N, C-alpha and C positions, 0 to 999 in steps of 0.2 A: 781409904782402900783405892790405891791409886788406879789399879786396872779398871775398877768399876767407874771411879770418877772421871777418867779421861773421856769415856764414851757419853757423859751425859748430855754434853754441848753440841753435840753433832746434830745438824739441822734435819728437819723433818724430810726435806728432799734426797738428802743423802741416804736417809734410813730407807725411804722407799725404794731407792735403786739397789739395796744390798740383795744380792742373790747367793751365789756359792762362794765368792772370795772374800770370806769374812775377815781375814788376817789382814789384808789390805785395808779393809774397811776400819779394823781398830787402830790402824795408824792415822787415821784422819782426826786431827784434834783442832779445828779452827776455832780461837776462844772467843772470837767476836760473835758467834752466831748464838741465836737465843736458845734456851732449853726447849726441847720438843713439846714439852707441856703447854708452853705458852703458844705454840702454834697449832694445837688442836682446838678450834674454835667453833666447830659445827660437826654435824652428823658426817658430812662428806670427808673433811679433813680427819675426822676420827676413823672413818673406814680406811683412808690413806695408811694412817699410822698402823692400823690393825694387819694391813695387808704386808707393811715392813716388818711387823712382829713375826709374822709366819714366815717370812722370807728369812729372818735371822735364825730360824731352827734350822736351816740347811746347813748352817757352818761346819766344816770337816770334823772339827773336834768336839762337835756337839752331837747333834743326831744324824749328821750328814755321813758320818762313818765311825767315829771313835766310840761314842757311848755303845751303840750295838755291838761292835766288835769286841770290845774289852768285856762285856757281859758274857760272852762264850769263850774267848781266849784265856781269860783269867782262871776259867774252870777247866773243863774236860772235853769240851765240844768240838774245838777246832785248835789248829795248830799252824805253824808257820813252816813252809817247806824250807829245810836246812840248806838243801842243793842249790835252790833258785829262789831268791827273793829280792825285794826292794829295799830291804833294811828297814821296813816299817814294823812297828809293834813288837820288835824283838824285846824291847825293854819290858813290856807287859808280860810276854811269854815268860821270861825268866825272873819276874820279880825284883827287878834291879832298878826301879824308878826312884829318882830324888826330887828334891824341890826345885830343881833347874830344868827338869824334863818338860820339853817344849809341849807335848801333847797334853799335860796336866795344866800347864800355865794357861795353854789356849782354851781348854775346856772350862775352866774357872772364868776367864774374860770373857768367853763367848755366851756362857749360861747367864753370867751378870749383864752382858749386853741385852740378852732377850728379856730379862727381868726388869731392866731400865725402860725398855719399849713398852713392857706390860703396865708399869708404875705411871708412866706418862698418859696412857690411856685412861687407866682407873682414876687418877687423881685429876683428869681434865674438868673443866667447868661446864662442859656441855650438859645441859638439863637433862633429866630422866626422860626418856620416851621409849616406846617398844624397841627402836632400832639402837638408840644409845645404850639401854640397859643390855640388849643382847651383845653388842660390842664389848661393854665392860665385864660382862660374863665370860667372853672369850678370853679377854686379858687376864681376868682373875685365873683362869683355867690355866693358861700358859704360865703365868708366875708361879702357881702350886706345881706343875709339872717341873719346871727347871729347879725349883728348890728341892722338890723331891730327888732329882737325880744328885744335886750337890750334896745333900745331907747323907745320901748312900754312899758317895764315893769318898767323902772328906770327913764322915762322922761315923762313930760306932753304931751298930744297930740298935734300935730302939730297945728291943727286949734284953740287949747286953747291959747297957748303961744309958738310960734316957737322961740321965743328969750330966752326962758329958757334954764336951763342946761339940758343936756341930758347925754351923756356917753363920756368917752375919746375916741377919734380916735387915735387908735395905729396902724400904716401903714407899719413900718419897724422896724427893730431889734436894741434895745438898751437896754442893760442890766441894764443902770443905770437911765433909763427915770422914773419920776414921773409926768405924765402927768395930766393936769387939764382937766375938764370936757367940752366937746364942747357944743354949744348950740344944741338944736332939730332941728333946720333948718340945722346947718353944718352937723349934722349926716345924716339927709335925703339926702342932697346934695351929700355927699359922696356914700351913698347907689345908689343914682341915676347914679353917675359917674362910679361906678364900674359895675352896670347892663348894662348900655349902651356901656361900652367898652367890656363887656364879649358878649354882643349879636353881636358885629362886629367881634369877634374873632372866635366865635364857628360855629360849622356847623350844619346841620340837619341829620347828619348821624344817622343810625339807632342804637340805644342804647336801653336797656330796662329802665323801669322807675326809677331805682335806681341810674341813672346817670344824670348829669345836661346836657341838650342841649340848644341851642339858644331859644327855646320856653319856658323852665324854666325861663330863664331871661325875657323874653317878658311877661309872667304871673306875676311874681314878681314886674315889672315895672308897669303893671295895677293894682296891689294890693297898691304898693307905691303911685302911683298918686291918687288912691281912698282915701287912708288916708289923703293925703295932700289936698284934695279937688280940684284937677286940672283935672277937667272933660273931657276936650278935649283930653289931653294926656291918661287920663284913657281908654277913647273910642278907640283911636289909638292902644294902645297895647293890649287891651283885643281883639280887632278885628283881630289884627295881629295873635294871638293865634286861633281864631274861624275859620278864613278865611284860613289860610296858615299852620296850625299845623296838621291837619289830625286826630284829636282827635275826639271821638265820646261818647256818651251816652250808657250805657249797657241798655237793654230793661227791661221793667218791670218783667219779670219773671226770669230774670237773676241777679238782684240786690243782693239778699242774696248769690248766689254762687260767686259773684264778691268779695263780702266782706269776704267770708270764705276762699277764696284762700289765701295761704301764700306766694305767689312768685310774683316778679316784673312783669309787663306786657311787651310785646314788640309790641303788636298790636295797641297801643296807645287808648285802651279802658279806658275811665274815668282817669285813673291816669297819672299825668304829672311829678310829682316827688315824692319820697318816700324815707325814711330812711328803708333800708333793715336789717332784723333780720333773722338769719337763724338758723340752728341746732347747729352751731358752734359760730356764732357771736351775743350773745343776752345776756341780763341781767338775765337771769333766772326768779326767782320769782319777780324780781324787773323791769320786763318789763311792758309797758303800758297795754298789754292783761290782765295780771294777776290782775290788779287793778280792771278791770270789770269782769273777767270771775269768775264764782263762784267756779270753779276749782282752782283758786288762792286765793289772798286775797279777791277780790269781793266786797272791800268795797265801790265803787263809783255805785250808782244806779241812774236810770233816775227818775227824779221827776213826779210825777202824772200830774203836770201842762204841762210838755212838752208832755207826752205821749198823753194827752187829746187833742192836735191840729192836729193829724193825723187823716185821715178818714181810715175807715176799709179797703177801696179799694186802699189805698195808700201802695207801695210796702215797703216804708221806716218803716211803723209801725212794719213789719215782723222783723226788726233788733232790736226791743225790745220785749222781751218775759216775760212772766208770771213766776214768781217765789217765793220762800220762803226762808227767811231769818230770823233768830232769831225768828221762829214761826209767822212771819209777811209775809203777802202777798206784794209783791214788783215787780217793773219793772226792769228787768235785760237787761243791754246793751248786745247786741249780735254781735256787729260790729267788735269785736275781739275774736274769738272763738277758737283760737289755742294754748292757754297756754299749753295743754298737747300732742300737736302734736309732734311727735319725728322727723319729717321730715321738720320742718319750723315753725317759730313763725310769728305772726302777725307784718306786716311792719307797720310803721306810714307814714301815707299819709299826705304829707305837701302842696301840690299843686294838686287840681283836676280840670278836665274839667268843672265839675258843678260849682264850685267857679267862673270860669273865665266867663261863662254865665252869672251868677248872677251879677259879676261886670259889665259887658257889660250892661245888662238890667239897672242897676242903672245909668251908665253913659248916656244911652239914655234918661232916665227919667230926669236926672240933666240937660240935654242940650235942654230938651224942645221936644224930640222925642218919644212921648208916645206910638205912634202906633209900633214903632220898639222895644220898651222896652217891650210892650206887646207880641209881637211875640216872643221875645227872652225869656221872662219869661215862656211863656206857653209851649214851646218847652220842657223846663226842667218839669215844673209842669205836663203836660200830659203824658210825657215819665213814670213819677213816679207814675202817678195815672190815667190810661186811661178812666176811668169813670168820671174825672173831667171835666166839661165843659169850663173850661178856665176862666181867669181873664178877666175883661173888665173895669177896673177902670182907673183913669189917676190922673195926679198931684201928690198930697200929699198922697191920697189915694192909689195910685198905688206905691209910694215909700214904704208905709207900706206893701203892699202885697208882694214887693220884699223882706223886711226883714223878713216878716213870712216865706217865702220859704228858705231864707238864714238859719233862726234857723231850719227848718226841715231837710234841705238837710245836713247841716254841723255840726250837733249835734255830739258831743263826738270827734270832731277834733280840738277843741281848738280855735274857732272863735267867740263864742256867748259873751263873756265878751268884747271883743275888738269893736264889733259893738255897744254895748251899750255906752262904753267909747268915741267911735269916734262920735256918735250921741249926746253926751253931757248928756245923760239921767241918771237918778238914776236907780241903781240896785234894782228891786222890786221882792222879792221872795214870793211864795204863801204860806202863813202860814195856810190856812184852810185844808190842806190834810193831816197833821200830819209828813209829810217828815222832819221838822225841828224842833227840840226840843227847849225849851224855852230860852236856853242859846246862841241860834245862831241867830244872827241879820238879820232881814228880809229886810232891805233896807241899800244901800251904797250910801249916796247922791253924785251927781256929784261933789259937792265941797269938799268932804272929802280928807284929806292928805292920806288915805290909798288907794286911787285909784291907786297910783303907790308903787312901793317897796322903802325901804330904800337902801341907798349904804350899802354894807356889812361892817361890824364894822373892818374886819381885812384889808380891804382896805383903810379905814380911818386912822387906826392906822399906816399903813407903808406909806402912801403918803400925806404929808403935804399940797400938792397942791389940795387935794380932798374936795369937799364941799357935806354936808349931805343934802338930801331932806327935805323940811319942815316938821315938826311934829313928827321927829325921833331924 
């Protein structure tokens, strides 16, 4: 695996310096440097390696921008303004990606970069202690998170064909390895194993939301089992977060200020885990916020279709504001307003308490406990909109209501496309509003090979054991 192997022998010092400019970092290939796992000798160097691991998540084509953008753009929540844009993400908008597309190649490389960093921490020889166990647990959680994103983008959904090819599982350092792709089921199993081990290693010590704790592992386990369709386990782990994590929703009047704050939280309000971007550690104009904020590129706009599902009394509607772009009236996303803030940039929220409540509501519904599903769903819906009388549906209608709330609550956070994929539905974009020019496809059938990405050409060329996805 050439892309993966290139980054294995980068020194720990270089790892600790990585912030936003991950593409330049990937070009560093000093062959004389020792592998980073040999440089992790004690708890202090282990902590330094963990810091570098967290920093690697900021990469532009990882969680820094591309993963959250693609999760909405491939679906129907956002579009790229046709009259004024920077030529970014038009490939995803039109489903025209190929194996040489840079965003895909960089996503693959940057995810395996973070996995490498996690591997070196997990496999270090630092003996077990409360500190070392916590740090290993954080690394196991990040490895699981990265593999989950990889298998989503490059493998078929678990419930479509778990025996199909996923992505290679690389768990140890081997500079000469050319690993084959593991099955989707095998990747899911490794993610599950990592998260369960992490949960047992970590504590619930007070850390801010830019660090992994045991409840980050719980929430990711709930998400994993949701995608796998294992509803009893989904309920178990989402309930662990709800009942024991101490997290809470912000009130109706504070939602906008919650999103406008550029800082991690320590009081467990809303955010369970986020990638931190500050005045020093950020991607500059390539941060996620700049792709939404009209003070930056501002290319990504909210679709009229999405805006239309919010009621006027819903606090979430205030996170979308009226604007003008290229002389046209548009809906501007205002979840990330800190592009020009000199004191801090917008963090990318990867796990929020609201999502866990929605996962729990779905698990209740899927296990025939609609009264509890309604109760959980209405806690969120009526907190966001105090004038809403609450849902009263059941069965399939209730499931649809849960997904309507998922769309409203998790918009612009990268979940919408994966909900459509997980449910086996076609992507259907609203062509009646003028958001999409004629060259943009309005549907992406569930059967399309474009539902997942191609394995990058550079990886195919470097690894004789790699197999390409159908259609590429």
